[in-house]
GUVOLUM-144150 format. One record per residue: residue in one letter; x, y, z of N, C-alpha, C in turn. Coordinates in steps of 0.05 Angstrom, whole numbers, plus 5000, padded with zeros to 4 digits. Example, Ala and Ser with C-alpha at 12.3 -4.5 7.8 and 13.67 -1.06 7.14 Angstrom:
! GUVOLUM-144150
A526448865156524649105156526449345156;S525749555142527349795143525850015157;
END
This chain:
! GUVOLUM-144150
M521149074628522649054653521548814669;K523348674682522448454700522048564728;I519748524739518948634765518148404783;S519148404807518348204826516348324846;L514148184850511948274867512248164895;F512648344914512548274943509748354952;I507948164954505148224958504548314986;T506248255005505948295034504048085046;C504648005070503047795083500147885087;Y499748145092497048245096495348215071;N496348305049494848275024494447985016;D496547835019496447555011494247405026;T493947465052492047325069489147435065;L488847705064486247825065485347955040;F487148055023486448205000487948114974;P487647864967489047764943488347904917;E485948024916485148164892487048404886;T488248514907490148734902492548644887;G493648414894495948304880495248244851;R492848134846492048074819491848334803;A490848544816490648804802493348914795;V495248894813497948994807499148854784;V498848584783499948434761498548514735;S495948554735494448624711495448894700;V495749094718496649354709499449344697;L501349214711504049214701504449044676;E502948824674503148664650501948804626;C499848954630498649114608500549334599;L502349414616504349614609506749484596;G506749224593508949084579511148974596;H510748964622512848864640512348574648;T514448434656514248154664514348144694;L512448004705512247974735513147694744;D514547694766514947434779514247454809;F513747224821512847214848514346994863;H515647064885517146864900515146744921;P514346494917512346374935513346344964;G515946354968517046324995517046585011;Q516046805000516047055014514247045038;T514947195059513247195083512547485091;C513847595111513047845123515548035124;C515048295122517348485124518248515152;G516648435172517448455200516348695214;Q514648855200513649105212512049055238;M510248865238508548825261510348755286;H512348585282514048515304515648755313;Y516848895294518649125301517149345316;N514749415305513249635317511949565344;T511749305350510649215375512749165396;G515249205389517449185408519048925406;Y518248745387519748495384521748525361;Q523748695366525648765345527448535338;K528248375358529948145352528447945335;E525847915339524247725324523847825295;A524148085290523848195263526348145246;L528648105259531148065245531147835225;P530247595233530247375213528547435189;L526447585192524647665170526147855151;M527648035162529248215145531348045130;H532647865144534747695131533547535108;R531147435113529847275092529147445067;F528247685072527647865050530147935035;L532347995048534848055035535847825018;E535647585029536647355015534847294990;M532247314994530447244972530547434949;Y531047694954531047894933533848004927;R535847854935538647944932539248024903;D538347864883539047904855536748014838;V534648104851532348204837532848494828;E532048554804532548824792530649034804;T528048974805526049164814523949014831;I523249124854521249004872518949194875;C516549094870514049254873512549164897;I511749354914510249294939507749474941;P505349354939502949514941502149584969;S503949684985503449765012505549955021;S504750205026506750405034507850355062;S506250225079507250175107509449975107;C509349775089511549575088514049695076;V513749865055516049995043517250185064;A515650325079516650505100518150345121;M517150115128518649945147521449885138;M521649815112524249745101526049995100;R525050215090526750445086527550585113;D525650585131526150725156527650555177;H527150295176528150125198530149915191;Y530149815166532149615158535049725162;P535649975154538350075159539050075189;K537150145206537650135235538149855245;M536449675235536749395243539449275234;A540249355209542749255199545149365215;E544949615222547149745238547249615266;Q544949565278544949445304545949165304;S545749035281546748755279549748745281;G551148965274554048965274555348805252;N553748725233554748555211555048725186;P557548785177557948955154556748845129;E556548585126555448465102552448525100;I551048495123548148565124547748855117;Q549349025128549149315122549449375093;T551349235080551749275051549449165035;Q548248945044545948825030543549015031;V543049135054540849315058541249565040;K543649675041544249915025543949854995;S544649614986544449544958541549494950;L539949374968537249294960535149514961;L535349694980533249884984532650064960;P534650144944533950304920532250154899;R532149894902530649724883527849664893;V527149764917524549714928522749954923;H520349904911518550124904515750064912;E514450254924511550244928510150264901;F507850144898506550124872506250384857;T505250594870504750844855507350994848;E509350974866511851104859513350944837;L512950684836514050534814512950634788;L510350664787509050754762509951034754;V509651224773510051504767513051574765;D514651484784517451574784519251404767;K519051134770520950964756520050904727;L517550834724516550764697515551004681;Q515351234695514451484682511751454669;V509851324683507151284672505151394691;E503251544680500951644696498351534686;D498151504660495651394648496051104641;V494750924656495050634652492750524635;G491050704625488850614608486350514623;A486150604648483850504664481250654659;F479050524664476450644662474850564687;F473950764701472550714727470550944731;P468050914721466151134722464751154750;H466251244769465251264797466351514810;K465051604831465951824847467751714870;V470251814870472251694888473551904905;T474151834930475752014947478151864957;L480352004962482951874969483651924998;H484051705013485151725040488251695037;T489651895046492551895045493651775072;S494551535071495451405095497951535107;C498351505133500551635147503251555135;H503651295130506251215119506651325091;S504551345075504851435048505751725046;I504751895064505552175062507752255080;R508052125103510052205123512652065120;S512551815111515051665108515951655079;L514151605060514851575032514451835016;H512952025027512452275013511252234986;L509152074985507852004960505852224951;S505452424966503452624959503652714930;G501352684916501252764888501352524869;K502652314876502952084858500251934855;P498951854877496351724873494351904859;E494452164865492652354852493152374822;K495652364814496252374785495152134771;L495451904783494451654771491351654769;L490051734791487151744791486051954772;G487552164769486752384751486652304722;K488052094715488151994687486151764681;V484751684702482751464699480251574686;R479551464663477151554649474551494664;G472851694665470351664678470351714708;L472751724720472951754749472752054757;T471252104778471052364790472352354817;L474552504820476152504845475152734862;V474252674886473152874905475152914928;D475853164934477653214956476453124983;L478153004999477352915025478253115046;P476453225062477353415083479253275103;D481353425110483453315128484353045120;S484953015094485652755083488252645095;D489852815107492452725119492052635148;H489652645159489252555186489152245187;C490352135208490451845211487651735215;C487251495204484651355207484451215234;G486751185248486651065274487450775275;F488150665252488850375252491550325265;G493750395251496350375263497150095272;G496149885258496849615265495749545293;T497549465311496649375338495749615355;F496249865345495250095360492250085363;S490849995343487949985344486949785364;I488649595372487949395392488749485419;K491049595422492149685448490849945457;N490050115438488750365445486150395430;A484350205436481850175421480150425422;D479950555445478150785448479151025431;V481751075432482951285416482751225387;S483250975379483050895352480150935341;A478250855357475450885349474651175345;A475651345362475051635360476251745334;M478751665328480051765303478551655279;L477651405280476151285258473551425254;A472151495275469551635273469951905259;E472052045265472552305252473152255222;K474752055216475351995188472851925172;V471151765183468751685170466851925165;Q466752095185465152345181466052505157;H468652535155469752685132469252535106;L469552275106469052115082466152145072;L464252125091461452135083460752415073;S462152615082461552895073462252935043;T463952755032464652775004462452664985;R460752494996458652364980459852194958;A462252094963463651924943462551634946;E462851484924462051204925464251024936;I466651104930469050944937471051104953;C472150984973474551094987476850914979;T478951044968481250884959483750974975;A485850814974488350874988490450684976;V492950714985495050534976495650324998;D494150325019494550135041491949995048;N491849735045489449585052488949575082;S491049615098490649605127488749835135;C489250075125487550305130484750245120;L484650145095482050095082480349895097;M481649695109480149495124478949625149;H480449795162479549935186477150115179;I477450265158475450455149472950305140;N473350085125471049935114469449815137;G470749735158469249625181467249825191;A468050075194466250275204464050345184;L464750355159462750415138460650195137;H461649955139459749715138457849715162;R458949775185457249775210455149985208;Q455850215195453950435193452050405168;R452650205152451150165127451150435112;A453550535109453850805098453550825068;G453650605054453350615025455950685010;M458150705024460750755012462450505016;R464150434997465850204999468750284995;T470550105002473450164999474649994977;M476850084966478049954943481050044941;H482849864940485649934937486050074910;L487750264909488250424885488950244861;A490450034866491249854844488849724831;E486749664846484349544834482949734816;I482949994824481750194806483350214780;L485950214782487650244759487449994741;A486649774752486349524736483649504723;S481849684730479149674718479149784689;V477749644672477549724644474649734635;E474149864613471449914604469949654597;R471449444589470049204579469149024602;G469849084627468848894647469248964676;N471149144682471749214710472248964727;D473948784717474348524730475348554759;H476748774765477848804791476148974810;E473749034802471949194818470549014838;R470549104864469348934884466449024888;
END
């Protein structure tokens, strides 16, 4: 299958290793990847901050760029949630029937990385080897918008050598929420402190998730506390193999 990778502006700028891991996993499964270098942002930051008009050109660019693409993989549940939850509203508000048709046609071809593997490709075991103790943070968008519950767990459960430890209150928000963490810093910090307390109680080596935005927020607190736990996008764990763990940070 030919799959187009929308890496997201966040990953492209700060976490390029996640994109490399996605490519490695999918190519090892026999699929062909392509990457549109002109891709930019899904518009989530603008839309959620109240700049909805400014988000429109970004949606139009995405629609145009991926108009004829068969399958789109996005390693970020928050970006996929932006598209599924808000692109139809934006298209309707535009009053343009053509845009509405384009959104309706494109969205079924957009897949978050873990749902692409489990639901569309029908794969749970990707041949990964990762001999570490891992706990899973379930991000808000992944469980409340995309309803991914169970999919990341199935993939991690097939990784050889990996011990998956349950995270207490795993569905609680880490407090990031994009610009929420800036505009409501005290509330965000309190939520993060609670999340870190639960993480440390697992005694896991790695905290993983399907959103690097959450992981960046969590990793900041872990680093400041010198907690001895690190964060890693789920794709990087799935790309790890016994002969080298090239994608391990």
